[in-house]
A tleap script that builds the chain and sets N, CA, C and O, in Angstrom:
source leaprc.protein.ff14SB
mol = sequence {
  NMET GLU LYS ARG LEU LEU ASP LYS VAL TYR
  SER PHE THR VAL GLU SER GLU GLY GLN THR
  ILE ASN LYS LYS PHE ASP LEU ASP LYS ASN
  VAL LYS LEU VAL ASN ALA ILE LEU LEU SER
  SER ASP GLN PRO SER HIE LEU PHE TYR ARG
  GLY SER GLN ARG ILE GLU ILE SER GLY ASP
  GLU ILE PHE PRO GLU ASP PHE GLU SER LYS
  ILE LEU MET SER GLY ILE SER VAL PRO PRO
  ASP GLN LYS TYR ARG THR LEU GLY ASN GLY
  VAL VAL ALA GLY ASN GLY GLU ILE LYS ILE
  GLN TYR LYS ASP GLY SER ASN ALA ASN VAL
  SER PHE CYS PRO TYR LYS VAL ILE ILE VAL
  LEU GLN CYS VAL MET CLYS
}
set mol.1.N position { -9.652 -15.339 -23.460 }
set mol.1.CA position { -9.994 -14.333 -22.465 }
set mol.1.C position { -9.339 -14.701 -21.132 }
set mol.1.O position { -9.432 -15.839 -20.671 }
set mol.2.N position { -8.689 -13.737 -20.537 }
set mol.2.CA position { -8.018 -13.955 -19.258 }
set mol.2.C position { -9.049 -13.998 -18.126 }
set mol.2.O position { -10.010 -13.229 -18.127 }
set mol.3.N position { -8.843 -14.898 -17.167 }
set mol.3.CA position { -9.814 -14.983 -16.075 }
set mol.3.C position { -9.651 -13.782 -15.145 }
set mol.3.O position { -8.537 -13.348 -14.850 }
set mol.4.N position { -10.777 -13.262 -14.698 }
set mol.4.CA position { -10.801 -12.106 -13.815 }
set mol.4.C position { -10.843 -12.588 -12.373 }
set mol.4.O position { -11.772 -13.291 -11.974 }
set mol.5.N position { -9.834 -12.209 -11.591 }
set mol.5.CA position { -9.748 -12.608 -10.183 }
set mol.5.C position { -10.201 -11.472 -9.290 }
set mol.5.O position { -9.954 -10.300 -9.573 }
set mol.6.N position { -10.865 -11.834 -8.214 }
set mol.6.CA position { -11.324 -10.849 -7.237 }
set mol.6.C position { -11.188 -11.456 -5.852 }
set mol.6.O position { -11.550 -12.613 -5.639 }
set mol.7.N position { -10.672 -10.689 -4.917 }
set mol.7.CA position { -10.552 -11.155 -3.532 }
set mol.7.C position { -11.831 -10.854 -2.765 }
set mol.7.O position { -12.331 -9.730 -2.794 }
set mol.8.N position { -12.350 -11.853 -2.088 }
set mol.8.CA position { -13.513 -11.695 -1.215 }
set mol.8.C position { -13.032 -11.868 0.216 }
set mol.8.O position { -12.384 -12.865 0.536 }
set mol.9.N position { -13.340 -10.911 1.077 }
set mol.9.CA position { -12.842 -10.907 2.449 }
set mol.9.C position { -14.006 -11.073 3.425 }
set mol.9.O position { -15.021 -10.384 3.329 }
set mol.10.N position { -13.836 -12.000 4.362 }
set mol.10.CA position { -14.826 -12.261 5.402 }
set mol.10.C position { -14.094 -12.286 6.742 }
set mol.10.O position { -12.915 -12.636 6.801 }
set mol.11.N position { -14.786 -11.919 7.807 }
set mol.11.CA position { -14.126 -11.935 9.114 }
set mol.11.C position { -15.124 -12.169 10.244 }
set mol.11.O position { -16.332 -11.998 10.083 }
set mol.12.N position { -14.586 -12.562 11.376 }
set mol.12.CA position { -15.361 -12.717 12.604 }
set mol.12.C position { -14.406 -12.560 13.781 }
set mol.12.O position { -13.189 -12.637 13.617 }
set mol.13.N position { -14.962 -12.340 14.963 }
set mol.13.CA position { -14.153 -12.126 16.161 }
set mol.13.C position { -14.284 -13.298 17.122 }
set mol.13.O position { -15.383 -13.784 17.390 }
set mol.14.N position { -13.137 -13.743 17.635 }
set mol.14.CA position { -13.098 -14.762 18.686 }
set mol.14.C position { -13.085 -13.982 20.004 }
set mol.14.O position { -12.127 -13.274 20.312 }
set mol.15.N position { -14.153 -14.125 20.762 }
set mol.15.CA position { -14.324 -13.289 21.956 }
set mol.15.C position { -14.007 -13.975 23.271 }
set mol.15.O position { -13.826 -13.311 24.292 }
set mol.16.N position { -13.936 -15.309 23.256 }
set mol.16.CA position { -13.626 -15.995 24.508 }
set mol.16.C position { -12.725 -17.198 24.252 }
set mol.16.O position { -12.767 -17.821 23.191 }
set mol.17.N position { -11.924 -17.497 25.245 }
set mol.17.CA position { -10.964 -18.599 25.155 }
set mol.17.C position { -11.683 -19.929 24.966 }
set mol.17.O position { -12.679 -20.204 25.634 }
set mol.18.N position { -11.173 -20.752 24.052 }
set mol.18.CA position { -11.751 -22.070 23.815 }
set mol.18.C position { -13.021 -22.051 22.993 }
set mol.18.O position { -13.675 -23.083 22.844 }
set mol.19.N position { -13.382 -20.898 22.457 }
set mol.19.CA position { -14.625 -20.742 21.721 }
set mol.19.C position { -14.587 -21.489 20.385 }
set mol.19.O position { -13.566 -21.507 19.698 }
set mol.20.N position { -15.721 -22.104 20.033 }
set mol.20.CA position { -15.929 -22.673 18.706 }
set mol.20.C position { -16.950 -21.792 18.015 }
set mol.20.O position { -18.021 -21.516 18.555 }
set mol.21.N position { -16.605 -21.353 16.814 }
set mol.21.CA position { -17.471 -20.440 16.066 }
set mol.21.C position { -17.884 -21.109 14.760 }
set mol.21.O position { -17.042 -21.588 14.001 }
set mol.22.N position { -19.180 -21.135 14.513 }
set mol.22.CA position { -19.711 -21.633 13.245 }
set mol.22.C position { -20.221 -20.436 12.458 }
set mol.22.O position { -21.095 -19.702 12.920 }
set mol.23.N position { -19.669 -20.245 11.266 }
set mol.23.CA position { -20.060 -19.107 10.434 }
set mol.23.C position { -20.420 -19.591 9.043 }
set mol.23.O position { -19.861 -20.565 8.539 }
set mol.24.N position { -21.365 -18.890 8.433 }
set mol.24.CA position { -21.741 -19.149 7.050 }
set mol.24.C position { -21.674 -17.814 6.313 }
set mol.24.O position { -22.249 -16.817 6.750 }
set mol.25.N position { -20.965 -17.814 5.194 }
set mol.25.CA position { -20.856 -16.626 4.356 }
set mol.25.C position { -21.363 -16.978 2.968 }
set mol.25.O position { -21.262 -18.125 2.532 }
set mol.26.N position { -21.906 -15.990 2.282 }
set mol.26.CA position { -22.404 -16.202 0.928 }
set mol.26.C position { -21.529 -15.462 -0.069 }
set mol.26.O position { -21.237 -14.279 0.104 }
set mol.27.N position { -21.113 -16.170 -1.116 }
set mol.27.CA position { -20.354 -15.564 -2.198 }
set mol.27.C position { -21.297 -14.788 -3.111 }
set mol.27.O position { -22.493 -15.071 -3.167 }
set mol.28.N position { -20.748 -13.807 -3.824 }
set mol.28.CA position { -21.525 -13.102 -4.839 }
set mol.28.C position { -21.964 -14.091 -5.915 }
set mol.28.O position { -21.299 -15.101 -6.145 }
set mol.29.N position { -23.073 -13.799 -6.566 }
set mol.29.CA position { -23.590 -14.685 -7.618 }
set mol.29.C position { -22.674 -14.737 -8.830 }
set mol.29.O position { -22.774 -15.660 -9.638 }
set mol.30.N position { -21.780 -13.760 -8.970 }
set mol.30.CA position { -20.878 -13.715 -10.125 }
set mol.30.C position { -19.593 -14.511 -9.920 }
set mol.30.O position { -18.734 -14.531 -10.801 }
set mol.31.N position { -19.452 -15.171 -8.762 }
set mol.31.CA position { -18.269 -15.996 -8.514 }
set mol.31.C position { -18.472 -17.353 -9.185 }
set mol.31.O position { -19.471 -18.037 -8.965 }
set mol.32.N position { -17.496 -17.715 -10.006 }
set mol.32.CA position { -17.546 -18.986 -10.720 }
set mol.32.C position { -16.780 -20.069 -9.947 }
set mol.32.O position { -17.285 -21.172 -9.738 }
set mol.33.N position { -15.545 -19.731 -9.524 }
set mol.33.CA position { -14.679 -20.658 -8.797 }
set mol.33.C position { -14.011 -19.951 -7.632 }
set mol.33.O position { -13.783 -18.742 -7.670 }
set mol.34.N position { -13.700 -20.719 -6.598 }
set mol.34.CA position { -12.814 -20.240 -5.541 }
set mol.34.C position { -11.464 -20.863 -5.859 }
set mol.34.O position { -11.293 -22.081 -5.811 }
set mol.35.N position { -10.517 -20.005 -6.183 }
set mol.35.CA position { -9.210 -20.408 -6.685 }
set mol.35.C position { -8.203 -20.698 -5.569 }
set mol.35.O position { -7.387 -21.613 -5.678 }
set mol.36.N position { -8.272 -19.899 -4.487 }
set mol.36.CA position { -7.279 -19.996 -3.419 }
set mol.36.C position { -7.818 -19.371 -2.144 }
set mol.36.O position { -8.849 -18.699 -2.152 }
set mol.37.N position { -7.096 -19.606 -1.032 }
set mol.37.CA position { -7.530 -19.116 0.276 }
set mol.37.C position { -6.317 -18.619 1.070 }
set mol.37.O position { -5.191 -19.077 0.874 }
set mol.38.N position { -6.580 -17.679 1.960 }
set mol.38.CA position { -5.561 -17.146 2.851 }
set mol.38.C position { -6.236 -16.802 4.174 }
set mol.38.O position { -7.340 -16.257 4.187 }
set mol.39.N position { -5.575 -17.119 5.290 }
set mol.39.CA position { -6.065 -16.711 6.612 }
set mol.39.C position { -5.133 -15.654 7.165 }
set mol.39.O position { -3.918 -15.705 6.970 }
set mol.40.N position { -5.728 -14.687 7.862 }
set mol.40.CA position { -4.972 -13.621 8.507 }
set mol.40.C position { -5.700 -13.241 9.792 }
set mol.40.O position { -6.777 -13.758 10.085 }
set mol.41.N position { -5.094 -12.327 10.555 }
set mol.41.CA position { -5.685 -11.917 11.818 }
set mol.41.C position { -5.102 -10.594 12.275 }
set mol.41.O position { -4.007 -10.212 11.864 }
set mol.42.N position { -5.842 -9.892 13.130 }
set mol.42.CA position { -5.284 -8.698 13.756 }
set mol.42.C position { -4.320 -9.087 14.880 }
set mol.42.O position { -3.580 -8.241 15.381 }
set mol.43.N position { -4.328 -10.349 15.273 }
set mol.43.CA position { -3.399 -10.931 16.255 }
set mol.43.C position { -2.824 -12.207 15.630 }
set mol.43.O position { -3.243 -13.306 15.992 }
set mol.44.N position { -1.867 -12.080 14.694 }
set mol.44.CA position { -1.377 -13.256 13.966 }
set mol.44.C position { -0.873 -14.390 14.857 }
set mol.44.O position { -1.044 -15.560 14.516 }
set mol.45.N position { -0.257 -14.064 15.986 }
set mol.45.CA position { 0.239 -15.127 16.867 }
set mol.45.C position { -0.908 -15.963 17.439 }
set mol.45.O position { -0.745 -17.163 17.657 }
set mol.46.N position { -2.056 -15.346 17.684 }
set mol.46.CA position { -3.213 -16.086 18.191 }
set mol.46.C position { -3.724 -17.066 17.135 }
set mol.46.O position { -3.996 -18.230 17.429 }
set mol.47.N position { -3.848 -16.580 15.915 }
set mol.47.CA position { -4.301 -17.442 14.825 }
set mol.47.C position { -3.310 -18.583 14.603 }
set mol.47.O position { -3.717 -19.730 14.419 }
set mol.48.N position { -2.022 -18.277 14.621 }
set mol.48.CA position { -0.977 -19.262 14.374 }
set mol.48.C position { -0.943 -20.350 15.451 }
set mol.48.O position { -0.943 -21.539 15.135 }
set mol.49.N position { -0.915 -19.941 16.715 }
set mol.49.CA position { -0.758 -20.906 17.814 }
set mol.49.C position { -2.067 -21.515 18.310 }
set mol.49.O position { -2.067 -22.642 18.803 }
set mol.50.N position { -3.178 -20.796 18.190 }
set mol.50.CA position { -4.410 -21.225 18.840 }
set mol.50.C position { -5.485 -21.733 17.877 }
set mol.50.O position { -6.399 -22.443 18.296 }
set mol.51.N position { -5.386 -21.377 16.586 }
set mol.51.CA position { -6.504 -21.609 15.678 }
set mol.51.C position { -6.480 -22.899 14.889 }
set mol.51.O position { -5.425 -23.385 14.482 }
set mol.52.N position { -7.680 -23.446 14.679 }
set mol.52.CA position { -7.902 -24.555 13.747 }
set mol.52.C position { -9.314 -24.412 13.202 }
set mol.52.O position { -10.149 -23.734 13.801 }
set mol.53.N position { -9.581 -25.044 12.072 }
set mol.53.CA position { -10.895 -24.901 11.472 }
set mol.53.C position { -11.212 -26.028 10.514 }
set mol.53.O position { -10.360 -26.825 10.120 }
set mol.54.N position { -12.484 -26.049 10.165 }
set mol.54.CA position { -13.015 -26.894 9.096 }
set mol.54.C position { -13.629 -25.919 8.108 }
set mol.54.O position { -14.357 -25.011 8.510 }
set mol.55.N position { -13.348 -26.091 6.809 }
set mol.55.CA position { -13.881 -25.187 5.801 }
set mol.55.C position { -14.576 -25.996 4.715 }
set mol.55.O position { -14.045 -26.982 4.203 }
set mol.56.N position { -15.772 -25.550 4.385 }
set mol.56.CA position { -16.608 -26.195 3.385 }
set mol.56.C position { -17.040 -25.141 2.370 }
set mol.56.O position { -17.463 -24.049 2.748 }
set mol.57.N position { -16.935 -25.467 1.086 }
set mol.57.CA position { -17.402 -24.578 0.026 }
set mol.57.C position { -18.444 -25.317 -0.791 }
set mol.57.O position { -18.174 -26.374 -1.362 }
set mol.58.N position { -19.631 -24.748 -0.836 }
set mol.58.CA position { -20.739 -25.312 -1.614 }
set mol.58.C position { -20.986 -26.790 -1.280 }
set mol.58.O position { -21.250 -27.603 -2.166 }
set mol.59.N position { -20.895 -27.119 0.015 }
set mol.59.CA position { -21.167 -28.482 0.464 }
set mol.59.C position { -19.984 -29.418 0.405 }
set mol.59.O position { -20.076 -30.543 0.898 }
set mol.60.N position { -18.861 -28.994 -0.187 }
set mol.60.CA position { -17.669 -29.840 -0.275 }
set mol.60.C position { -16.671 -29.449 0.810 }
set mol.60.O position { -16.312 -28.279 0.946 }
set mol.61.N position { -16.225 -30.447 1.586 }
set mol.61.CA position { -15.220 -30.186 2.609 }
set mol.61.C position { -13.880 -29.924 1.925 }
set mol.61.O position { -13.357 -30.774 1.206 }
set mol.62.N position { -13.336 -28.730 2.164 }
set mol.62.CA position { -12.068 -28.338 1.555 }
set mol.62.C position { -10.922 -28.614 2.536 }
set mol.62.O position { -9.865 -29.105 2.140 }
set mol.63.N position { -11.138 -28.297 3.805 }
set mol.63.CA position { -10.175 -28.594 4.866 }
set mol.63.C position { -10.941 -29.242 6.010 }
set mol.63.O position { -11.985 -28.735 6.421 }
set mol.64.N position { -10.427 -30.374 6.537 }
set mol.64.CA position { -11.151 -31.122 7.572 }
set mol.64.C position { -11.113 -30.424 8.934 }
set mol.64.O position { -10.325 -29.506 9.162 }
set mol.65.N position { -11.976 -30.883 9.817 }
set mol.65.CA position { -12.017 -30.361 11.189 }
set mol.65.C position { -10.625 -30.441 11.816 }
set mol.65.O position { -9.887 -31.402 11.598 }
set mol.66.N position { -10.286 -29.427 12.588 }
set mol.66.CA position { -9.001 -29.310 13.289 }
set mol.66.C position { -7.808 -29.066 12.363 }
set mol.66.O position { -6.666 -29.290 12.764 }
set mol.67.N position { -8.052 -28.613 11.134 }
set mol.67.CA position { -6.964 -28.247 10.232 }
set mol.67.C position { -6.318 -26.973 10.784 }
set mol.67.O position { -7.006 -25.974 10.997 }
set mol.68.N position { -5.031 -27.001 11.010 }
set mol.68.CA position { -4.348 -25.890 11.684 }
set mol.68.C position { -4.319 -24.631 10.832 }
set mol.68.O position { -3.996 -24.674 9.645 }
set mol.69.N position { -4.658 -23.521 11.450 }
set mol.69.CA position { -4.677 -22.229 10.770 }
set mol.69.C position { -3.312 -21.848 10.214 }
set mol.69.O position { -3.214 -21.252 9.141 }
set mol.70.N position { -2.249 -22.198 10.956 }
set mol.70.CA position { -0.896 -21.812 10.526 }
set mol.70.C position { -0.566 -22.295 9.115 }
set mol.70.O position { 0.267 -21.692 8.439 }
set mol.71.N position { -1.205 -23.370 8.664 }
set mol.71.CA position { -0.951 -23.920 7.338 }
set mol.71.C position { -1.553 -23.028 6.245 }
set mol.71.O position { -1.120 -23.078 5.093 }
set mol.72.N position { -2.544 -22.218 6.603 }
set mol.72.CA position { -3.215 -21.346 5.640 }
set mol.72.C position { -2.805 -19.878 5.784 }
set mol.72.O position { -3.406 -18.998 5.169 }
set mol.73.N position { -1.779 -19.621 6.598 }
set mol.73.CA position { -1.283 -18.262 6.793 }
set mol.73.C position { -0.066 -18.022 5.899 }
set mol.73.O position { 0.519 -18.955 5.349 }
set mol.74.N position { 0.294 -16.754 5.772 }
set mol.74.CA position { 1.454 -16.389 4.973 }
set mol.74.C position { 2.249 -15.317 5.702 }
set mol.74.O position { 1.674 -14.434 6.339 }
set mol.75.N position { 3.573 -15.394 5.608 }
set mol.75.CA position { 4.433 -14.437 6.294 }
set mol.75.C position { 4.623 -13.151 5.509 }
set mol.75.O position { 4.269 -13.072 4.332 }
set mol.76.N position { 5.189 -12.135 6.173 }
set mol.76.CA position { 5.377 -10.842 5.524 }
set mol.76.C position { 6.472 -10.865 4.459 }
set mol.76.O position { 6.520 -9.984 3.600 }
set mol.77.N position { 7.339 -11.853 4.511 }
set mol.77.CA position { 8.418 -11.928 3.526 }
set mol.77.C position { 7.982 -12.588 2.214 }
set mol.77.O position { 8.775 -12.675 1.278 }
set mol.78.N position { 6.741 -13.049 2.137 }
set mol.78.CA position { 6.224 -13.708 0.936 }
set mol.78.C position { 5.655 -12.632 -0.003 }
set mol.78.O position { 4.873 -11.787 0.432 }
set mol.79.N position { 6.042 -12.659 -1.287 }
set mol.79.CA position { 5.500 -11.675 -2.236 }
set mol.79.C position { 3.970 -11.752 -2.289 }
set mol.79.O position { 3.405 -12.836 -2.141 }
set mol.80.N position { 3.294 -10.617 -2.498 }
set mol.80.CA position { 1.826 -10.573 -2.473 }
set mol.80.C position { 1.135 -11.605 -3.352 }
set mol.80.O position { 0.130 -12.176 -2.930 }
set mol.81.N position { 1.642 -11.874 -4.582 }
set mol.81.CA position { 0.940 -12.841 -5.429 }
set mol.81.C position { 1.274 -14.282 -5.116 }
set mol.81.O position { 0.841 -15.181 -5.836 }
set mol.82.N position { 2.038 -14.528 -4.054 }
set mol.82.CA position { 2.362 -15.902 -3.667 }
set mol.82.C position { 1.829 -16.254 -2.273 }
set mol.82.O position { 2.181 -17.299 -1.726 }
set mol.83.N position { 1.006 -15.413 -1.711 }
set mol.83.CA position { 0.532 -15.602 -0.335 }
set mol.83.C position { -0.572 -16.646 -0.181 }
set mol.83.O position { -0.748 -17.199 0.905 }
set mol.84.N position { -1.305 -16.919 -1.236 }
set mol.84.CA position { -2.468 -17.798 -1.145 }
set mol.84.C position { -2.110 -19.281 -1.172 }
set mol.84.O position { -1.096 -19.681 -1.742 }
set mol.85.N position { -2.967 -20.090 -0.540 }
set mol.85.CA position { -2.932 -21.549 -0.669 }
set mol.85.C position { -3.906 -21.883 -1.791 }
set mol.85.O position { -5.114 -21.697 -1.639 }
set mol.86.N position { -3.393 -22.373 -2.913 }
set mol.86.CA position { -4.271 -22.668 -4.047 }
set mol.86.C position { -5.104 -23.914 -3.775 }
set mol.86.O position { -4.722 -24.777 -2.985 }
set mol.87.N position { -6.228 -23.985 -4.434 }
set mol.87.CA position { -7.162 -25.102 -4.267 }
set mol.87.C position { -7.230 -25.906 -5.559 }
set mol.87.O position { -8.304 -26.098 -6.129 }
set mol.88.N position { -6.070 -26.373 -6.013 }
set mol.88.CA position { -6.004 -27.158 -7.245 }
set mol.88.C position { -6.470 -26.343 -8.433 }
set mol.88.O position { -5.967 -25.245 -8.674 }
set mol.89.N position { -7.423 -26.872 -9.173 }
set mol.89.CA position { -7.992 -26.161 -10.325 }
set mol.89.C position { -9.139 -25.253 -9.916 }
set mol.89.O position { -9.865 -24.740 -10.768 }
set mol.90.N position { -9.304 -25.056 -8.615 }
set mol.90.CA position { -10.395 -24.233 -8.103 }
set mol.90.C position { -11.561 -25.083 -7.654 }
set mol.90.O position { -11.704 -26.234 -8.065 }
set mol.91.N position { -12.387 -24.507 -6.811 }
set mol.91.CA position { -13.582 -25.176 -6.298 }
set mol.91.C position { -14.789 -24.434 -6.857 }
set mol.91.O position { -14.901 -23.219 -6.692 }
set mol.92.N position { -15.682 -25.144 -7.509 }
set mol.92.CA position { -16.872 -24.537 -8.100 }
set mol.92.C position { -17.706 -23.887 -6.994 }
set mol.92.O position { -17.978 -24.498 -5.960 }
set mol.93.N position { -18.104 -22.640 -7.235 }
set mol.93.CA position { -18.862 -21.887 -6.237 }
set mol.93.C position { -20.209 -22.532 -5.920 }
set mol.93.O position { -20.702 -22.411 -4.799 }
set mol.94.N position { -20.801 -23.205 -6.882 }
set mol.94.CA position { -22.071 -23.925 -6.641 }
set mol.94.C position { -23.125 -23.043 -6.019 }
set mol.94.O position { -23.518 -22.032 -6.600 }
set mol.95.N position { -23.596 -23.426 -4.813 }
set mol.95.CA position { -24.640 -22.645 -4.144 }
set mol.95.C position { -24.080 -21.391 -3.467 }
set mol.95.O position { -24.838 -20.610 -2.892 }
set mol.96.N position { -22.776 -21.197 -3.530 }
set mol.96.CA position { -22.161 -19.976 -3.012 }
set mol.96.C position { -22.004 -19.910 -1.510 }
set mol.96.O position { -21.707 -18.842 -0.974 }
set mol.97.N position { -22.196 -21.020 -0.812 }
set mol.97.CA position { -22.078 -21.028 0.651 }
set mol.97.C position { -20.675 -21.421 1.098 }
set mol.97.O position { -20.119 -22.427 0.658 }
set mol.98.N position { -20.129 -20.613 1.971 }
set mol.98.CA position { -18.864 -20.919 2.627 }
set mol.98.C position { -19.203 -21.161 4.091 }
set mol.98.O position { -19.738 -20.281 4.764 }
set mol.99.N position { -18.890 -22.362 4.583 }
set mol.99.CA position { -19.132 -22.675 5.990 }
set mol.99.C position { -17.804 -22.911 6.683 }
set mol.99.O position { -16.946 -23.645 6.193 }
set mol.100.N position { -17.653 -22.273 7.832 }
set mol.100.CA position { -16.422 -22.389 8.603 }
set mol.100.C position { -16.761 -22.733 10.040 }
set mol.100.O position { -17.614 -22.099 10.662 }
set mol.101.N position { -16.081 -23.748 10.560 }
set mol.101.CA position { -16.147 -24.053 11.981 }
set mol.101.C position { -14.745 -23.767 12.526 }
set mol.101.O position { -13.807 -24.525 12.281 }
set mol.102.N position { -14.620 -22.679 13.256 }
set mol.102.CA position { -13.321 -22.251 13.769 }
set mol.102.C position { -13.240 -22.567 15.253 }
set mol.102.O position { -14.198 -22.347 15.995 }
set mol.103.N position { -12.081 -23.089 15.690 }
set mol.103.CA position { -11.877 -23.420 17.102 }
set mol.103.C position { -10.653 -22.691 17.643 }
set mol.103.O position { -9.581 -22.712 17.038 }
set mol.104.N position { -10.832 -22.055 18.778 }
set mol.104.CA position { -9.712 -21.480 19.514 }
set mol.104.C position { -9.285 -22.517 20.541 }
set mol.104.O position { -10.104 -23.006 21.319 }
set mol.105.N position { -8.003 -22.849 20.541 }
set mol.105.CA position { -7.492 -23.826 21.492 }
set mol.105.C position { -6.401 -23.200 22.348 }
set mol.105.O position { -5.648 -22.355 21.864 }
set mol.106.N position { -6.304 -23.594 23.597 }
set mol.106.CA position { -5.289 -23.007 24.476 }
set mol.106.C position { -3.892 -23.419 24.009 }
set mol.106.O position { -3.693 -24.500 23.454 }
set mol.107.N position { -2.934 -22.524 24.251 }
set mol.107.CA position { -1.550 -22.771 23.868 }
set mol.107.C position { -0.654 -21.968 24.802 }
set mol.107.O position { -0.895 -20.784 25.035 }
set mol.108.N position { 0.383 -22.613 25.339 }
set mol.108.CA position { 1.288 -21.968 26.293 }
set mol.108.C position { 2.095 -20.835 25.656 }
set mol.108.O position { 2.622 -19.985 26.374 }
set mol.109.N position { 2.201 -20.803 24.336 }
set mol.109.CA position { 2.988 -19.773 23.657 }
set mol.109.C position { 2.320 -18.404 23.613 }
set mol.109.O position { 3.001 -17.392 23.447 }
set mol.110.N position { 1.002 -18.358 23.758 }
set mol.110.CA position { 0.290 -17.079 23.692 }
set mol.110.C position { -0.977 -17.153 24.544 }
set mol.110.O position { -1.802 -18.051 24.380 }
set mol.111.N position { -1.112 -16.186 25.461 }
set mol.111.CA position { -2.312 -16.154 26.298 }
set mol.111.C position { -3.441 -15.471 25.529 }
set mol.111.O position { -3.198 -14.674 24.623 }
set mol.112.N position { -4.663 -15.793 25.899 }
set mol.112.CA position { -5.821 -15.345 25.141 }
set mol.112.C position { -6.119 -13.857 25.333 }
set mol.112.O position { -5.995 -13.314 26.430 }
set mol.113.N position { -6.503 -13.236 24.262 }
set mol.113.CA position { -7.208 -11.955 24.243 }
set mol.113.C position { -8.073 -12.007 22.986 }
set mol.113.O position { -7.735 -12.735 22.052 }
set mol.114.N position { -9.168 -11.265 22.930 }
set mol.114.CA position { -10.030 -11.320 21.742 }
set mol.114.C position { -9.239 -10.981 20.477 }
set mol.114.O position { -8.356 -10.123 20.492 }
set mol.115.N position { -9.574 -11.672 19.381 }
set mol.115.CA position { -8.894 -11.430 18.108 }
set mol.115.C position { -9.822 -11.664 16.938 }
set mol.115.O position { -10.799 -12.407 17.030 }
set mol.116.N position { -9.497 -11.013 15.837 }
set mol.116.CA position { -10.290 -11.132 14.621 }
set mol.116.C position { -9.622 -12.117 13.673 }
set mol.116.O position { -8.409 -12.069 13.467 }
set mol.117.N position { -10.421 -13.013 13.098 }
set mol.117.CA position { -9.963 -13.954 12.080 }
set mol.117.C position { -10.453 -13.425 10.732 }
set mol.117.O position { -11.628 -13.096 10.571 }
set mol.118.N position { -9.539 -13.349 9.772 }
set mol.118.CA position { -9.855 -12.834 8.444 }
set mol.118.C position { -9.621 -13.948 7.422 }
set mol.118.O position { -8.554 -14.560 7.386 }
set mol.119.N position { -10.631 -14.198 6.598 }
set mol.119.CA position { -10.554 -15.202 5.541 }
set mol.119.C position { -10.607 -14.467 4.217 }
set mol.119.O position { -11.540 -13.709 3.954 }
set mol.120.N position { -9.604 -14.695 3.386 }
set mol.120.CA position { -9.582 -14.067 2.054 }
set mol.120.C position { -9.661 -15.183 1.027 }
set mol.120.O position { -8.832 -16.093 1.017 }
set mol.121.N position { -10.659 -15.103 0.169 }
set mol.121.CA position { -10.826 -16.076 -0.902 }
set mol.121.C position { -10.499 -15.403 -2.230 }
set mol.121.O position { -11.033 -14.341 -2.547 }
set mol.122.N position { -9.626 -16.025 -2.995 }
set mol.122.CA position { -9.340 -15.525 -4.342 }
set mol.122.C position { -10.342 -16.200 -5.270 }
set mol.122.O position { -10.326 -17.420 -5.433 }
set mol.123.N position { -11.214 -15.399 -5.876 }
set mol.123.CA position { -12.306 -15.934 -6.660 }
set mol.123.C position { -12.151 -15.616 -8.138 }
set mol.123.O position { -11.674 -14.543 -8.508 }
set mol.124.N position { -12.562 -16.564 -8.980 }
set mol.124.CA position { -12.618 -16.362 -10.418 }
set mol.124.C position { -14.061 -15.940 -10.716 }
set mol.124.O position { -15.016 -16.631 -10.364 }
set mol.125.N position { -14.185 -14.799 -11.366 }
set mol.125.CA position { -15.510 -14.246 -11.655 }
set mol.125.C position { -16.023 -14.712 -13.019 }
set mol.125.O position { -15.237 -15.053 -13.903 }
set mol.126.N position { -17.356 -14.724 -13.180 }
set mol.126.CA position { -17.991 -15.123 -14.449 }
set mol.126.C position { -17.769 -14.051 -15.483 }
set mol.126.O position { -18.220 -14.186 -16.620 }
savepdb mol mol.pdb
quit
């Protein structure tokens, strides 16, 4: 049987310069594994130059504090099925909690304005 993949999308808004945002999202109960991740934004340059985060899935640290957002982004020239950063053999959904600590940091390349951070998780369903 082929595994069924489904994208789960979560987002939040960075409203002030230098803001640290702690968010918790819950996966559907039918998610078995988190296979891959992708970060995007309505202001991609802000996410690229200013963003960093710590990401935890079901209590396991997947990316450490201050992990640069640019490493989890994908350009427009990348084919759609190659945009994700895979997570090895996947991360077990466990309790279904996704915790993110996102930090906006100042950068001379782009001045601040509010922006939305979008997290897309490629999930393997039960």
